[in-house]
PASEBA-1860 file (N, C-alpha, C; in nm, 3 decimals):
! residues 291
1> XXXXXXXX> 11.623/10.331/13.156/11.696/10.451/13.199/11.648/10.572/13.120 ~ 11.609/10.678/13.190/11.579/10.804/13.123/11.709/10.861/13.067 ~ 11.710/10.900/12.941/11.840/10.933/12.881/11.857/11.078/12.840 ~ 11.751/11.156/12.817/11.768/11.290/12.761/11.716/11.397/12.856 ~ 11.788/11.507/12.863/11.747/11.623/12.943/11.758/11.747/12.856 ~ 11.650/11.824/12.847/11.653/11.956/12.784/11.668/12.057/12.897 ~ 11.779/12.130/12.896/11.802/12.227/13.002/11.824/12.365/12.942 ~ 11.791/12.467/13.022/11.802/12.607/12.979/11.878/12.684/13.085
9> XXXXXXXX> 11.984/12.752/13.043/12.062/12.838/13.132/12.008/12.979/13.118 ~ 11.944/13.028/13.222/11.868/13.153/13.213/11.946/13.267/13.276 ~ 11.991/13.358/13.190/12.052/13.483/13.233/12.022/13.589/13.129 ~ 12.024/13.715/13.167/12.008/13.822/13.070/12.129/13.822/12.976 ~ 12.107/13.865/12.853/12.209/13.850/12.750/12.339/13.923/12.785 ~ 12.334/14.035/12.856/12.455/14.111/12.885/12.547/14.040/12.983 ~ 12.499/13.932/13.048/12.580/13.860/13.146/12.671/13.755/13.082 ~ 12.659/13.729/12.953/12.736/13.620/12.893/12.886/13.644/12.908
17> XXXXXXXX> 12.964/13.538/12.907/13.107/13.547/12.929/13.175/13.637/12.827 ~ 13.128/13.632/12.702/13.190/13.713/12.597/13.173/13.863/12.622 ~ 13.078/13.901/12.708/13.050/14.042/12.733/13.116/14.094/12.860 ~ 13.192/14.008/12.929/13.258/14.053/13.052/13.351/14.169/13.021 ~ 13.338/14.277/13.096/13.420/14.396/13.075/13.355/14.501/12.989 ~ 13.245/14.467/12.921/13.173/14.567/12.841/13.094/14.660/12.931 ~ 13.081/14.784/12.889/12.993/14.878/12.957/12.855/14.871/12.892 ~ 12.756/14.834/12.971/12.619/14.820/12.922/12.531/14.916/13.001
25> XXXXXXXX> 12.458/15.002/12.933/12.377/15.104/12.999/12.263/15.040/13.078 ~ 12.213/15.114/13.176/12.100/15.066/13.255/11.978/15.042/13.167 ~ 11.960/15.127/13.067/11.845/15.111/12.977/11.857/14.981/12.897 ~ 11.977/14.951/12.848/11.995/14.829/12.771/11.983/14.706/12.861 ~ 12.034/14.713/12.981/12.017/14.603/13.076/11.869/14.575/13.101 ~ 11.791/14.682/13.116/11.646/14.666/13.139/11.580/14.601/13.017 ~ 11.623/14.639/12.898/11.566/14.578/12.778/11.602/14.430/12.770 ~ 11.727/14.396/12.799/11.766/14.256/12.797/11.689/14.175/12.902
33> XXXXXXXX> 11.663/14.235/13.018/11.587/14.165/13.121/11.445/14.137/13.075 ~ 11.382/14.237/13.011/11.246/14.218/12.961/11.243/14.112/12.851 ~ 11.342/14.114/12.764/11.347/14.016/12.656/11.375/13.876/12.710 ~ 11.458/13.866/12.814/11.483/13.737/12.878/11.353/13.676/12.926 ~ 11.270/13.758/12.993/11.144/13.704/13.045/11.050/13.664/12.932 ~ 11.032/13.750/12.833/10.937/13.718/12.726/10.982/13.596/12.646 ~ 11.112/13.584/12.620/11.162/13.469/12.546/11.150/13.342/12.628 ~ 11.178/13.349/12.757/11.162/13.231/12.843/11.016/13.186/12.844
41> XXXXXXXX> 10.925/13.280/12.847/10.783/13.243/12.846/10.744/13.179/12.712 ~ 10.802/13.224/12.602/10.777/13.159/12.473/10.830/13.016/12.475 ~ 10.944/12.996/12.537/10.998/12.861/12.549/10.909/12.773/12.636 ~ 10.852/12.830/12.741/10.758/12.754/12.824/10.638/12.710/12.741 ~ 10.588/12.798/12.655/10.476/12.762/12.568/10.516/12.650/12.473 ~ 10.637/12.658/12.417/10.684/12.556/12.323/10.699/12.421/12.394 ~ 10.751/12.422/12.515/10.763/12.299/12.592/10.627/12.241/12.627 ~ 10.531/12.327/12.658/10.396/12.280/12.692/10.332/12.210/12.572
49> XXXXXXXX> 10.347/12.268/12.454/10.291/12.206/12.334/10.353/12.068/12.311 ~ 10.483/12.057/12.335/10.553/11.930/12.315/10.536/11.834/12.432 ~ 10.472/11.881/12.541/10.454/11.802/12.662/10.588/11.753/12.719 ~ 10.683/11.844/12.727/10.818/11.815/12.776/10.842/11.891/12.906 ~ 10.890/11.821/13.007/10.935/11.884/13.131/11.086/11.902/13.122 ~ 11.134/12.021/13.149/11.274/12.055/13.132/11.334/12.100/13.265 ~ 11.463/12.130/13.261/11.534/12.186/13.377/11.585/12.324/13.341 ~ 11.558/12.421/13.428/11.600/12.560/13.408/11.702/12.596/13.516
57> XXXXXXXX> 11.828/12.617/13.476/11.931/12.666/13.567/11.931/12.818/13.558 ~ 11.895/12.883/13.667/11.861/13.025/13.664/11.955/13.104/13.756 ~ 12.000/13.218/13.706/12.080/13.310/13.786/11.996/13.360/13.905 ~ 12.055/13.356/14.024/11.979/13.387/14.144/11.920/13.526/14.146 ~ 11.991/13.625/14.089/11.939/13.761/14.090/11.804/13.770/14.018 ~ 11.780/13.681/13.923/11.652/13.682/13.851/11.538/13.642/13.943 ~ 11.567/13.563/14.046/11.464/13.528/14.144/11.419/13.651/14.222 ~ 11.508/13.749/14.235/11.472/13.873/14.302/11.402/13.970/14.207
65> XXXXXXXX> 11.450/13.977/14.083/11.394/14.074/13.988/11.270/14.024/13.916 ~ 11.256/13.890/13.899/11.143/13.831/13.826/11.088/13.710/13.902 ~ 11.044/13.730/14.026/10.999/13.613/14.105/10.880/13.541/14.043 ~ 10.791/13.614/13.975/10.676/13.548/13.916/10.718/13.452/13.804 ~ 10.821/13.488/13.731/10.872/13.399/13.627/10.920/13.267/13.690 ~ 10.991/13.275/13.801/11.037/13.154/13.870/10.917/13.070/13.912 ~ 10.817/13.134/13.970/10.699/13.061/14.015/10.628/12.994/13.898 ~ 10.621/13.063/13.785/10.551/13.007/13.670/10.627/12.890/13.608
73> XXXXXXXX> 10.759/12.898/13.606/10.838/12.785/13.556/10.814/12.663/13.644 ~ 10.818/12.683/13.774/10.795/12.571/13.867/10.652/12.518/13.854 ~ 10.555/12.608/13.845/10.415/12.566/13.836/10.387/12.486/13.709 ~ 10.466/12.509/13.605/10.448/12.436/13.479/10.510/12.297/13.484 ~ 10.570/12.260/13.597/10.622/12.125/13.612/10.769/12.109/13.581 ~ 10.839/12.221/13.559/10.980/12.214/13.527/11.065/12.221/13.654 ~ 11.187/12.168/13.644/11.282/12.177/13.754/11.356/12.310/13.748 ~ 11.380/12.367/13.864/11.461/12.488/13.874/11.591/12.455/13.946
81> XXXXXXXX> 11.702/12.490/13.884/11.834/12.473/13.944/11.905/12.606/13.950 ~ 12.019/12.607/14.016/12.097/12.729/14.032/12.200/12.743/13.920 ~ 12.215/12.867/13.873/12.316/12.900/13.773/12.407/13.011/13.830 ~ 12.428/13.004/13.963/12.505/13.101/14.041/12.417/13.222/14.074 ~ 12.473/13.316/14.148/12.399/13.435/14.187/12.395/13.539/14.075 ~ 12.512/13.568/14.014/12.515/13.675/13.913/12.597/13.638/13.789 ~ 12.617/13.508/13.768/12.680/13.457/13.645/12.829/13.487/13.638 ~ 12.898/13.476/13.750/13.044/13.483/13.749/13.102/13.343/13.745
89> XXXXXXXX> 13.207/13.324/13.665/13.274/13.195/13.658/13.330/13.156/13.794 ~ 13.342/13.026/13.817/13.395/12.977/13.944/13.537/13.026/13.967 ~ 13.613/13.051/13.862/13.751/13.100/13.874/13.759/13.232/13.952 ~ 13.651/13.304/13.959/13.654/13.435/14.024/13.626/13.427/14.174 ~ 13.615/13.305/14.226/13.586/13.285/14.367/13.699/13.210/14.435 ~ 13.696/13.213/14.567/13.767/13.115/14.647/13.660/13.029/14.715 ~ 13.697/12.923/14.785/13.593/12.837/14.843/13.492/12.911/14.931 ~ 13.538/13.005/15.011/13.445/13.075/15.101/13.348/13.165/15.023
97> XXXXXXXX> 13.399/13.241/14.928/13.309/13.330/14.853/13.218/13.251/14.760 ~ 13.266/13.139/14.709/13.180/13.053/14.626/13.067/12.993/14.709 ~ 13.099/12.952/14.831/12.997/12.898/14.921/12.887/13.001/14.946 ~ 12.926/13.124/14.968/12.827/13.230/14.992/12.744/13.257/14.867 ~ 12.808/13.255/14.750/12.736/13.274/14.625/12.632/13.164/14.605 ~ 12.670/13.039/14.630/12.577/12.927/14.616/12.459/12.940/14.712 ~ 12.488/12.971/14.837/12.382/12.979/14.937/12.285/13.093/14.905 ~ 12.339/13.206/14.860/12.253/13.319/14.828/12.163/13.286/14.709
105> XXXXXXXX> 12.220/13.229/14.606/12.142/13.191/14.488/12.038/13.085/14.522 ~ 12.079/12.982/14.591/11.988/12.872/14.626/11.871/12.923/14.710 ~ 11.901/13.007/14.807/11.795/13.060/14.894/11.697/13.146/14.816 ~ 11.748/13.233/14.729/11.658/13.320/14.652/11.569/13.240/14.559 ~ 11.625/13.140/14.492/11.546/13.058/14.400/11.443/12.974/14.476 ~ 11.481/12.921/14.591/11.387/12.840/14.669/11.274/12.925/14.723 ~ 11.304/13.047/14.765/11.197/13.134/14.814/11.101/13.171/14.702 ~ 11.155/13.199/14.583/11.067/13.236/14.471/10.984/13.118/14.423
113> XXXXXXXX> 11.045/12.999/14.415/10.975/12.882/14.363/10.887/12.816/14.467 ~ 10.921/12.834/14.594/10.850/12.762/14.699/10.882/12.614/14.696 ~ 11.002/12.579/14.653/11.042/12.439/14.640/11.193/12.431/14.653 ~ 11.246/12.316/14.694/11.391/12.303/14.709/11.463/12.299/14.575 ~ 11.589/12.340/14.577/11.677/12.340/14.459/11.778/12.227/14.477 ~ 11.790/12.141/14.376/11.876/12.024/14.386/12.000/12.032/14.298 ~ 11.994/12.104/14.185/12.102/12.098/14.087/12.169/12.232/14.063 ~ 12.292/12.224/14.013/12.372/12.343/13.985/12.441/12.327/13.851
121> XXXXXXXX> 12.452/12.438/13.780/12.540/12.446/13.663/12.621/12.574/13.672 ~ 12.752/12.562/13.664/12.839/12.677/13.671/12.835/12.757/13.542 ~ 12.837/12.889/13.549/12.851/12.969/13.428/12.973/12.926/13.348 ~ 12.955/12.912/13.217/13.061/12.875/13.124/13.129/12.744/13.165 ~ 13.052/12.651/13.225/13.104/12.518/13.261/13.239/12.530/13.332 ~ 13.245/12.619/13.429/13.374/12.657/13.487/13.415/12.574/13.609 ~ 13.357/12.454/13.626/13.416/12.356/13.717/13.517/12.277/13.636 ~ 13.646/12.301/13.663/13.756/12.247/13.584/13.864/12.198/13.680
129> XXXXXXXX> 13.975/12.154/13.625/14.087/12.111/13.709/14.129/12.223/13.805 ~ 14.130/12.347/13.752/14.175/12.460/13.833/14.077/12.493/13.946 ~ 13.954/12.451/13.933/13.852/12.482/14.034/13.795/12.355/14.095 ~ 13.878/12.253/14.108/13.833/12.124/14.161/13.776/12.137/14.302 ~ 13.821/12.238/14.376/13.769/12.260/14.512/13.619/12.287/14.514 ~ 13.561/12.323/14.399/13.418/12.353/14.392/13.333/12.229/14.423 ~ 13.386/12.110/14.395/13.310/11.987/14.422/13.276/11.977/14.570 ~ 13.373/11.999/14.656/13.348/11.993/14.800/13.246/12.098/14.842
137> XXXXXXXX> 13.258/12.218/14.789/13.166/12.326/14.828/13.023/12.295/14.782 ~ 13.008/12.246/14.660/12.876/12.210/14.611/12.811/12.104/14.699 ~ 12.886/12.001/14.734/12.831/11.893/14.814/12.792/11.942/14.953 ~ 12.877/12.021/15.016/12.847/12.066/15.152/12.736/12.169/15.155 ~ 12.709/12.234/15.042/12.601/12.333/15.036/12.465/12.268/15.012 ~ 12.462/12.138/14.988/12.336/12.066/14.982/12.285/12.034/14.843 ~ 12.367/12.054/14.740/12.323/12.018/14.606/12.334/11.867/14.587 ~ 12.233/11.809/14.519/12.232/11.665/14.493/12.315/11.629/14.370
145> XXXXXXXX> 12.324/11.719/14.276/12.400/11.690/14.155/12.451/11.819/14.093 ~ 12.546/11.801/14.002/12.607/11.912/13.930/12.605/11.880/13.781 ~ 12.605/11.984/13.697/12.613/11.964/13.552/12.703/12.071/13.493 ~ 12.828/12.073/13.540/12.921/12.180/13.505/13.049/12.132/13.438 ~ 13.072/12.001/13.433/13.197/11.948/13.380/13.174/11.900/13.237 ~ 13.235/11.969/13.141/13.218/11.937/13.000/13.342/11.857/12.956 ~ 13.326/11.731/12.916/13.442/11.647/12.882/13.495/11.673/12.741 ~ 13.538/11.798/12.717/13.588/11.839/12.585/13.709/11.932/12.603
153> XXXXXXXX> 13.779/11.956/12.492/13.883/12.058/12.489/13.823/12.188/12.435 ~ 13.844/12.297/12.506/13.790/12.426/12.466/13.878/12.535/12.526 ~ 13.878/12.651/12.466/13.964/12.757/12.519/13.911/12.819/12.647 ~ 13.786/12.796/12.682/13.728/12.856/12.803/13.693/12.754/12.910 ~ 13.678/12.629/12.876/13.630/12.530/12.974/13.668/12.390/12.928 ~ 13.634/12.291/13.011/13.648/12.152/12.971/13.750/12.072/13.048 ~ 13.718/11.944/13.069/13.810/11.842/13.121/13.799/11.725/13.024 ~ 13.885/11.720/12.924/13.864/11.625/12.814/13.868/11.479/12.852
161> XXXXXXXX> 13.935/11.444/12.964/13.941/11.303/13.000/13.837/11.264/13.105 ~ 13.745/11.355/13.138/13.636/11.320/13.231/13.539/11.224/13.163 ~ 13.467/11.141/13.239/13.369/11.051/13.178/13.262/11.126/13.100 ~ 13.212/11.063/12.994/13.111/11.126/12.910/12.970/11.105/12.964 ~ 12.949/11.000/13.040/12.819/10.974/13.100/12.816/11.015/13.246 ~ 12.707/10.991/13.316/12.700/11.026/13.458/12.814/10.962/13.536 ~ 12.870/11.038/13.630/12.979/10.986/13.711/12.979/11.055/13.847 ~ 13.057/11.000/13.937/13.074/11.060/14.068/13.200/11.145/14.064
169> XXXXXXXX> 13.184/11.276/14.076/13.297/11.368/14.078/13.351/11.373/14.221 ~ 13.479/11.348/14.236/13.542/11.342/14.368/13.619/11.469/14.396 ~ 13.586/11.533/14.506/13.664/11.645/14.554/13.768/11.596/14.652 ~ 13.819/11.686/14.732/13.921/11.648/14.830/13.860/11.563/14.940 ~ 13.740/11.600/14.987/13.677/11.528/15.098/13.536/11.481/15.065 ~ 13.472/11.542/14.965/13.333/11.511/14.935/13.319/11.472/14.788 ~ 13.196/11.434/14.752/13.170/11.393/14.614/13.029/11.435/14.574 ~ 13.005/11.438/14.444/12.873/11.476/14.394/12.848/11.404/14.262
177> XXXXXXXX> 12.723/11.374/14.235/12.686/11.311/14.108/12.693/11.416/13.998 ~ 12.759/11.383/13.889/12.781/11.475/13.779/12.706/11.429/13.655 ~ 12.635/11.523/13.589/12.568/11.497/13.462/12.635/11.585/13.356 ~ 12.733/11.533/13.284/12.804/11.616/13.186/12.720/11.641/13.062 ~ 12.741/11.754/12.995/12.672/11.780/12.868/12.709/11.677/12.762 ~ 12.622/11.661/12.666/12.634/11.559/12.563/12.755/11.581/12.473 ~ 12.826/11.472/12.446/12.932/11.472/12.345/12.909/11.356/12.249 ~ 12.971/11.366/12.133/12.967/11.258/12.033/13.109/11.206/12.018
185> XXXXXXXX> 13.126/11.077/12.043/13.259/11.018/12.041/13.299/10.978/11.899 ~ 13.408/11.034/11.849/13.464/10.998/11.720/13.609/10.959/11.743 ~ 13.641/10.828/11.728/13.775/10.777/11.757/13.809/10.814/11.901 ~ 13.911/10.896/11.925/13.948/10.934/12.061/13.905/11.077/12.095 ~ 13.822/11.134/12.012/13.781/11.273/12.029/13.637/11.282/12.079 ~ 13.615/11.367/12.178/13.479/11.401/12.223/13.436/11.528/12.151 ~ 13.342/11.516/12.060/13.290/11.632/11.989/13.176/11.694/12.070 ~ 13.184/11.823/12.106/13.076/11.885/12.182/12.953/11.907/12.094
193> XXXXXXXX> 12.841/11.848/12.133/12.719/11.858/12.053/12.597/11.892/12.139 ~ 12.621/11.944/12.261/12.514/11.954/12.359/12.425/12.076/12.345 ~ 12.472/12.182/12.280/12.388/12.301/12.273/12.472/12.424/12.251 ~ 12.416/12.539/12.283/12.487/12.665/12.266/12.528/12.686/12.122 ~ 12.653/12.730/12.102/12.701/12.755/11.967/12.704/12.630/11.882 ~ 12.724/12.514/11.944/12.727/12.389/11.868/12.588/12.359/11.809 ~ 12.485/12.389/11.885/12.347/12.371/11.838/12.316/12.467/11.723 ~ 12.370/12.587/11.731/12.340/12.687/11.629/12.424/12.671/11.504
201> XXXXXXXX> 12.546/12.619/11.519/12.640/12.612/11.407/12.632/12.479/11.331 ~ 12.636/12.368/11.405/12.637/12.237/11.339/12.500/12.205/11.279 ~ 12.495/12.123/11.174/12.364/12.071/11.127/12.296/11.995/11.241 ~ 12.164/11.998/11.244/12.090/11.937/11.354/12.117/11.787/11.366 ~ 12.149/11.722/11.254/12.170/11.577/11.261/12.290/11.542/11.349 ~ 12.384/11.636/11.371/12.498/11.609/11.457/12.453/11.591/11.601 ~ 12.367/11.681/11.651/12.313/11.666/11.785/12.228/11.540/11.796 ~ 12.149/11.513/11.694/12.066/11.392/11.695/12.154/11.267/11.701
209> XXXXXXXX> 12.265/11.268/11.628/12.357/11.154/11.631/12.413/11.134/11.771 ~ 12.443/11.245/11.839/12.492/11.236/11.976/12.389/11.175/12.069 ~ 12.264/11.215/12.055/12.157/11.159/12.138/12.140/11.010/12.111 ~ 12.147/10.971/11.986/12.131/10.828/11.953/12.249/10.747/12.005 ~ 12.369/10.803/11.997/12.486/10.733/12.049/12.473/10.714/12.201 ~ 12.428/10.817/12.271/12.410/10.806/12.416/12.308/10.699/12.450 ~ 12.201/10.689/12.372/12.097/10.591/12.399/12.146/10.448/12.379 ~ 12.248/10.430/12.292/12.298/10.296/12.264/12.405/10.251/12.363
217> XXXXXXXX> 12.452/10.340/12.449/12.562/10.307/12.537/12.527/10.198/12.636 ~ 12.622/10.109/12.663/12.600/10.002/12.759/12.594/10.058/12.902 ~ 12.685/10.152/12.933/12.681/10.218/13.064/12.576/10.328/13.060 ~ 12.529/10.373/13.177/12.429/10.480/13.179/12.480/10.604/13.107 ~ 12.402/10.657/13.017/12.435/10.778/12.944/12.318/10.876/12.960 ~ 12.348/11.002/12.956/12.245/11.106/12.963/12.269/11.204/12.850 ~ 12.171/11.223/12.766/12.180/11.323/12.660/12.146/11.460/12.716 ~ 12.242/11.518/12.787/12.219/11.649/12.852/12.241/11.761/12.751
225> XXXXXXXX> 12.132/11.827/12.713/12.138/11.940/12.621/12.122/12.071/12.698 ~ 12.177/12.179/12.643/12.161/12.308/12.708/12.139/12.418/12.605 ~ 12.053/12.511/12.642/12.019/12.625/12.557/12.007/12.749/12.646 ~ 12.006/12.867/12.583/11.988/12.993/12.655/11.871/13.068/12.593 ~ 11.785/13.131/12.673/11.675/13.207/12.614/11.720/13.309/12.510 ~ 11.834/13.376/12.532/11.877/13.479/12.435/11.908/13.419/12.298 ~ 11.934/13.288/12.292/11.961/13.224/12.163/11.834/13.209/12.078 ~ 11.720/13.236/12.138/11.591/13.225/12.068/11.530/13.363/12.045
233> XXXXXXXX> 11.613/13.466/12.048/11.567/13.604/12.033/11.653/13.674/11.928 ~ 11.631/13.645/11.799/11.721/13.699/11.695/11.714/13.850/11.678 ~ 11.608/13.915/11.728/11.593/14.059/11.708/11.644/14.143/11.825 ~ 11.709/14.079/11.922/11.761/14.154/12.036/11.875/14.246/11.993 ~ 11.899/14.354/12.066/12.015/14.439/12.036/12.144/14.358/12.046 ~ 12.235/14.381/11.954/12.362/14.309/11.952/12.464/14.378/12.042 ~ 12.538/14.300/12.116/12.646/14.352/12.199/12.767/14.388/12.114 ~ 12.847/14.480/12.162/12.967/14.522/12.091/13.083/14.428/12.124
241> XXXXXXXX> 13.083/14.313/12.059/13.182/14.210/12.085/13.292/14.212/11.980 ~ 13.400/14.141/12.008/13.504/14.122/11.907/13.446/14.041/11.792 ~ 13.516/14.040/11.679/13.463/13.972/11.561/13.439/13.823/11.588 ~ 13.536/13.755/11.650/13.519/13.613/11.679/13.407/13.591/11.779 ~ 13.404/13.669/11.887/13.300/13.653/11.988/13.162/13.683/11.930 ~ 13.155/13.782/11.843/13.026/13.816/11.781/12.977/13.699/11.695 ~ 13.067/13.638/11.620/13.027/13.524/11.538/12.984/13.407/11.625 ~ 13.064/13.376/11.728/13.029/13.266/11.819/12.892/13.288/11.883
249> XXXXXXXX> 12.863/13.413/11.916/12.743/13.444/11.993/12.617/13.444/11.907 ~ 12.626/13.494/11.785/12.504/13.518/11.708/12.485/13.425/11.588 ~ 12.582/13.339/11.558/12.564/13.250/11.444/12.442/13.161/11.467 ~ 12.354/13.154/11.369/12.243/13.059/11.372/12.125/13.093/11.461 ~ 12.118/13.214/11.518/12.009/13.242/11.612/11.871/13.245/11.545 ~ 11.866/13.262/11.415/11.736/13.270/11.349/11.674/13.133/11.322 ~ 11.750/13.027/11.342/11.694/12.895/11.316/11.675/12.811/11.443 ~ 11.696/12.870/11.558/11.694/12.790/11.681/11.555/12.743/11.720
257> XXXXXXXX> 11.454/12.826/11.705/11.319/12.787/11.750/11.270/12.665/11.673 ~ 11.288/12.666/11.542/11.245/12.551/11.463/11.325/12.426/11.496 ~ 11.455/12.441/11.516/11.538/12.327/11.551/11.496/12.266/11.685 ~ 11.470/12.353/11.782/11.426/12.301/11.912/11.296/12.225/11.898 ~ 11.204/12.278/11.820/11.077/12.209/11.800/11.095/12.069/11.743 ~ 11.188/12.055/11.649/11.212/11.923/11.589/11.275/11.827/11.690 ~ 11.363/11.879/11.775/11.422/11.794/11.880/11.316/11.748/11.979 ~ 11.233/11.840/12.025/11.131/11.805/12.124/11.031/11.705/12.070
265> XXXXXXXX> 11.005/11.711/11.939/10.910/11.618/11.878/10.972/11.482/11.850 ~ 11.106/11.477/11.840/11.170/11.354/11.797/11.232/11.269/11.905 ~ 11.247/11.324/12.026/11.313/11.251/12.134/11.237/11.272/12.265 ~ 11.242/11.173/12.355/11.184/11.194/12.489/11.281/11.272/12.576 ~ 11.228/11.362/12.658/11.311/11.441/12.748/11.252/11.438/12.889 ~ 11.341/11.453/12.987/11.302/11.448/13.127/11.379/11.552/13.206 ~ 11.333/11.581/13.324/11.404/11.674/13.411/11.531/11.608/13.465 ~ 11.634/11.688/13.486/11.760/11.632/13.535/11.743/11.563/13.670
273> XXXXXXXX> 11.665/11.620/13.760/11.650/11.559/13.892/11.582/11.424/13.882 ~ 11.493/11.404/13.785/11.430/11.274/13.768/11.531/11.170/13.719 ~ 11.621/11.212/13.631/11.728/11.124/13.585/11.819/11.086/13.703 ~ 11.854/11.184/13.784/11.939/11.158/13.900/11.874/11.056/13.992 ~ 11.748/11.073/14.018/11.680/10.981/14.110/11.666/10.842/14.050 ~ 11.646/10.834/13.919/11.638/10.702/13.856/11.772/10.632/13.861 ~ 11.880/10.707/13.839/12.014/10.649/13.847/12.037/10.591/13.987 ~ 12.002/10.668/14.087/12.024/10.622/14.225/11.936/10.502/14.259
281> XXXXXXXX> 11.811/10.504/14.213/11.720/10.393/14.242/11.763/10.265/14.171 ~ 11.831/10.278/14.058/11.871/10.160/13.980/11.983/10.082/14.047 ~ 12.058/10.147/14.135/12.170/10.080/14.199/12.292/10.064/14.111 ~ 12.291/10.124/13.993/12.406/10.114/13.903/12.530/10.176/13.966 ~ 12.645/10.115/13.942/12.772/10.167/13.993/12.830/10.261/13.889 ~ 12.842/10.388/13.923/12.892/10.489/13.830/13.045/10.500/13.838 ~ 13.108/10.543/13.730/13.252/10.572/13.737/13.279/10.680/13.841 ~ 13.395/10.673/13.901/13.438/10.775/13.998/13.559/10.845/13.941
289> XXX> 13.554/10.976/13.942/13.658/11.055/13.875/13.703/11.168/13.966 ~ 13.832/11.174/13.992/13.888/11.280/14.078/13.945/11.390/13.992 ~ 13.894/11.513/14.013/13.941/11.626/13.934/14.087/11.657/13.966
END
């Protein structure tokens, strides 16, 4: 069983959830867009050196503004998935508007890449109990899998009692294969160790311990990691965030490139779609979980 996935959620820095409601000038937005592209290209170089194929969940608007970047990611052998059209949480939609957002994003990414899009990740892991209807919409829109349900307790996201490994997420009428981000099980607690602030704040051995625990599991496990290009750009202009949000956002950004290099050298990684196809080919019976 392929067990590890390195994934990147690609959006310009001003789109992050902590910045919702901030006024960002057109000039600063343009700078963040340029830095997003240059940092993503540096990550492509780092992945090429490590000979790792990754999955990039990309905001659909970037397919319109930076189509060559999408083509280059695909040409390098990486998977491209959808990260919504403009990085709004699922809570801001109803089923009809979410369906339109998915279709618009999927179409733009497919046109830019010249290849089909199979996977989705919601901004801020916002497929939750309150947005359980999203499962039906994702399935009917043609996605093969989702990676939006984080089995942890958090103030912004999470379903703590969801399965930690791959499972079938059940909506009202449809279902979809779910690849949850990596957690480390301690007693009855799921510790989030998959990426983002956890990658920047915790010692690297915590994430490594999570990957090793997933590899030892009797049931199928996937070490799904996630990163953002802006986390690898320590010299970018800082957003005017609250004290807590500023700490959450910028802690550890100067050590991320080296940490990623050590992870890529120490563990095998595969594209999410390849893991999905291997799971299906294996015939393994996955847990079924109704949101």
